[in-house]
C-alpha positions in Angstrom: 218.7 64.4 158.1 216.6 67.2 159.1 215.6 70.2 156.8 213.4 73.2 157.7 213.0 76.8 155.9 215.7 79.6 157.0 215.5 81.5 160.2 216.9 84.8 160.7 220.1 83.9 161.6 220.6 81.6 159.2 220.1 84.5 156.3 223.8 85.9 155.0 224.3 89.6 156.0 225.8 90.7 152.6 221.8 89.5 151.9 220.3 91.8 153.7 222.5 94.7 153.0 221.3 94.0 149.1 218.0 94.2 149.8 218.4 97.2 151.8 220.3 98.6 148.8 217.2 97.9 146.9 215.6 100.6 148.9 214.4 99.0 152.5 216.3 100.7 155.6 218.4 97.4 157.1 216.1 97.3 160.0 213.3 96.6 158.1 215.4 94.2 155.6 216.4 92.1 158.9 212.4 91.8 159.8 210.8 91.2 156.4 213.6 88.4 154.0 212.0 85.0 154.7 211.8 82.4 152.6 211.2 83.6 149.1 210.5 87.1 150.0 214.0 88.4 148.6 214.0 91.6 146.6 213.9 90.8 142.9 217.4 91.2 141.3 217.4 93.1 137.8 221.3 91.4 137.3 221.4 87.8 138.2 224.7 86.7 138.4 224.9 82.6 137.4 227.7 80.7 139.1 229.2 77.4 137.2 231.8 75.5 137.1 235.1 75.8 135.1 235.1 76.7 131.2 235.8 73.6 129.7 232.7 71.2 131.8 229.2 71.3 130.9 227.6 73.9 134.0 230.1 76.8 132.2 227.5 76.6 128.4 224.8 75.6 130.6 224.9 78.9 132.7 225.1 80.7 129.3 222.0 79.1 127.8 220.3 79.9 130.9 221.8 84.0 130.5 220.3 83.7 127.0 216.9 82.7 128.3 216.7 85.2 131.2 217.8 88.3 129.2 216.0 87.0 126.0 212.3 86.0 128.1 211.9 87.9 131.0 211.4 91.7 131.0 214.1 94.1 132.8 215.9 91.0 133.9 219.6 90.2 132.7 222.8 87.7 134.0 225.7 87.1 133.7 227.8 83.7 133.9 230.8 83.2 136.3 233.2 80.3 136.0 234.2 79.0 139.2 235.6 76.2 140.8 231.7 74.3 140.6 229.7 72.9 143.2 231.2 73.8 146.7 232.1 76.9 146.0 229.0 77.9 144.4 227.2 77.2 147.6 229.3 79.6 149.4 228.9 82.2 146.5 225.6 81.7 147.2 225.4 82.1 151.0 227.5 85.4 150.3 225.2 87.0 148.3 227.7 86.7 145.3 225.9 84.6 143.1 222.0 84.7 142.9 221.4 80.8 140.5 224.3 77.9 141.0 224.5 75.1 139.5 225.9 72.5 141.7 226.0 68.4 142.1 223.4 67.0 144.7 225.8 65.8 146.9 227.2 69.0 147.6 223.9 70.5 148.2 222.5 68.1 150.7 226.1 68.1 152.6 225.2 71.7 152.9 222.2 71.8 153.7 222.7 69.0 156.2 226.2 70.6 157.6 228.2 67.6 157.1 231.5 66.9 154.8 233.0 69.7 153.5 230.3 71.8 155.1 230.7 70.2 159.1 229.1 72.6 161.6 228.5 75.3 158.9 225.0 74.4 157.3 224.3 76.3 154.4 220.7 75.8 152.9 219.6 76.1 149.5 216.5 75.5 147.5 216.1 73.5 143.8 214.4 75.2 140.8 215.2 72.3 139.0 217.1 69.1 138.8 219.2 68.8 135.4 220.6 65.6 134.5 223.0 63.0 136.7 226.8 63.7 137.1 228.5 60.4 136.7 231.8 59.2 138.1 235.0 58.6 135.8 238.3 57.5 137.2 239.9 58.2 134.2 243.5 56.7 133.7 245.8 56.3 130.6 245.9 52.6 129.4 249.2 52.3 130.0 249.3 53.4 133.3 246.1 50.8 133.9 248.4 48.1 133.1 251.5 48.9 135.3 249.7 49.7 138.0 247.1 47.0 138.0 243.9 49.4 137.7 240.8 47.0 137.8 238.7 48.1 140.4 238.4 51.4 141.8 240.4 51.0 145.6 243.5 49.6 143.1 244.2 53.8 143.3 245.7 53.3 147.1 249.2 54.0 146.6 248.7 56.0 143.3 249.1 60.0 142.5 245.5 60.5 142.2 243.8 63.9 141.1 240.7 64.4 143.5 239.5 67.6 141.5 240.1 71.6 141.8 239.9 72.6 145.0 236.3 73.6 146.3 234.3 71.7 143.8 231.6 68.8 143.9 234.3 66.7 142.0 236.9 67.1 144.8 233.5 66.5 147.1 232.3 63.3 145.3 235.5 61.9 145.0 236.4 62.4 148.9 233.0 60.9 150.1 233.6 57.9 147.7 236.9 57.6 149.6 235.2 57.6 153.0 232.4 55.0 151.5 235.0 52.3 150.5 236.8 53.1 153.8 240.2 54.3 151.8 242.3 57.3 153.7 243.8 60.2 151.6 247.3 59.3 153.7 247.1 56.6 151.2 246.8 58.6 148.2 249.3 60.8 146.5 246.7 63.0 146.6 246.2 66.3 144.4 243.7 69.1 143.7 243.5 69.8 139.9 241.2 71.2 137.4 239.7 68.8 134.6 242.1 70.4 132.3 244.9 70.0 134.3 244.5 66.6 135.1 244.7 65.8 131.4 247.5 67.7 130.9 249.0 65.5 134.0 248.0 62.3 132.7 249.8 63.0 129.5 252.8 63.9 130.7 253.4 61.2 133.7 252.7 63.6 136.7 249.6 61.4 137.6 248.5 58.5 137.5 244.3 58.6 137.3 241.8 61.3 138.3 238.2 62.3 138.5 236.0 63.5 136.2 232.5 64.0 138.0 230.7 64.9 134.7 227.9 65.0 132.4 228.5 61.3 130.4 229.8 62.4 127.3 232.2 65.2 128.7 234.7 66.9 125.8 237.5 66.8 128.0 237.7 63.1 128.3 236.5 62.9 124.7 239.8 65.6 123.7 242.0 63.5 125.7 240.7 60.1 123.9 241.8 61.5 120.8 245.4 62.2 121.8 246.0 59.6 124.2 244.5 55.7 124.8 242.7 56.4 127.5 241.2 53.8 130.4 238.2 54.5 132.8 238.5 52.2 135.6 235.5 50.5 136.8 233.9 50.4 140.3 233.4 46.5 141.2 230.1 45.1 142.5 230.8 45.7 146.0 232.1 49.0 145.5 229.3 50.5 144.1 227.3 48.5 146.7 229.3 50.4 149.4 229.1 53.7 147.5 225.0 53.5 146.7 224.3 52.5 150.6 226.2 55.1 152.0 225.9 58.6 152.1 225.6 60.9 149.3 222.2 59.8 146.9 224.5 58.2 144.7 222.9 56.1 142.0 224.3 52.8 140.1 225.5 53.8 136.3 226.9 52.5 133.2 228.9 54.1 130.7 228.0 52.9 127.5 231.0 51.1 125.5 231.8 53.8 122.5 231.1 57.2 124.9 235.0 58.0 124.4 237.3 57.5 122.0 239.2 53.9 122.6 237.0 53.0 125.6 235.0 50.2 123.8 233.5 48.1 127.0 230.9 49.3 129.1 231.9 50.6 132.3 230.0 50.1 135.6 230.4 53.3 138.2 228.0 55.6 140.4 226.2 58.7 139.4 224.7 62.1 141.7 222.4 64.2 140.6 222.5 67.9 139.4 220.3 70.9 140.2 219.7 74.6 139.7 220.0 76.0 143.0 219.1 79.4 144.8 219.3 80.9 148.2 216.1 80.6 150.7 215.5 84.4 150.6 215.4 84.5 146.6 212.1 86.4 145.4 209.4 83.9 144.6 208.0 85.3 141.8 211.2 85.7 140.1 212.0 82.2 141.1 208.8 81.0 139.1 209.4 83.1 136.2 212.9 81.3 136.2 212.4 78.6 136.3 209.0 78.3 133.7 210.9 80.6 131.3 213.7 77.4 131.4 211.0 74.8 130.4 209.5 76.9 128.1 212.7 77.4 126.2 214.5 74.2 126.9 215.6 73.6 123.9 218.5 76.0 124.0 219.8 74.0 127.5 219.5 71.0 125.2 221.6 73.1 122.6 224.6 73.3 124.6 223.9 69.7 126.4 222.6 67.3 124.2 223.0 64.2 126.3 220.7 65.7 129.0 217.7 65.9 126.6 215.7 62.5 127.9 216.3 64.1 131.7 215.4 68.0 131.3 211.9 67.6 132.1 209.8 68.6 135.2 209.7 65.1 136.3 213.1 65.1 137.0 212.6 67.4 140.4 211.9 64.4 142.2 215.2 64.2 142.4 216.2 67.0 144.1 218.6 67.0 146.6 217.3 69.6 148.9 213.9 71.5 149.3 212.1 73.1 146.3 212.4 77.0 146.5 208.3 77.6 146.9 208.1 79.9 143.5 209.3 77.1 141.5 206.9 74.5 143.3 204.0 76.7 142.0 205.4 75.7 138.9 205.8 72.2 138.9 202.5 71.9 140.6 201.3 74.0 137.7 202.6 71.3 135.7 201.1 68.4 137.3 204.1 66.8 138.8 203.9 65.5 142.1 206.1 66.9 144.6 206.9 64.5 147.6 205.9 65.6 151.2 210.4 65.6 151.9 211.4 67.8 149.0 208.1 70.8 150.0 209.9 73.8 151.9 209.2 73.8 155.4 209.1 70.3 156.0 211.4 68.7 159.4 213.0 65.4 158.0 213.9 62.9 160.2 
């Protein structure tokens, strides 16, 4: 893949207009705005995901950190369809900070999958924790349908996730890696809460939750229904991990969810906090530093992420690191690989 610093043509018109509203004539803004050179935003919009997911409360923690520790700055948290929509909101200037899945960020950067022919460059401030692929069904459905490996969902009613979400993008990439055509499945595009309701009401056979381990929505479903998580068999994990998307193998320990006593083998993808290329370098540095100086506030809303919420996790970034964040990590002594430095071209 090729990665390079954004040219003027890659900078959205709406962002240039925002820069002009900040006190520069539009012509000057168009000439001046480059990587890390945009205006400081006093009121930041953090785009996250559904209110029942992990992104939304993490966004709330970041809002508090920004409001409490960065003078003259405040933030709001927006519930969205998650990763793919969030990247498009950044590109359109309607969001400033976005929590996204790494595969969606990489697809956007390289102009593939959901972003085919329409690449959108974003840059990481932080890498947060891995999202784990859960193929969730009910025990009686799994027995009736013979769901032993993930590929057994062929010919079933399957929710790939909300329209425009990273959940949908990951599920479609998994299908592609396993050479499963969407025409072989009765595809539904439901959010997490809607997927849980559809399972309970016999309107669905299974659905994807690409979320942090221990997700409350799956836990809640497991308190009212006998749930089953369909495993990825060995050859399936190998095909997905060796294919596109930067996935890793992952084991969901038995006991993570009610009634799921055995380990479940699956795959995972890292989440990142990203911004557009023109996001102000000093502001990016300040936000990254404030986040890690007050990381307990983030851990407070998502305790399973504690082991991952450290500066060294940036090495798993799916896209280059923003120059302001890069300065912070270098101060911490974190070694950033060359391919994650902005402006480096990858082959």
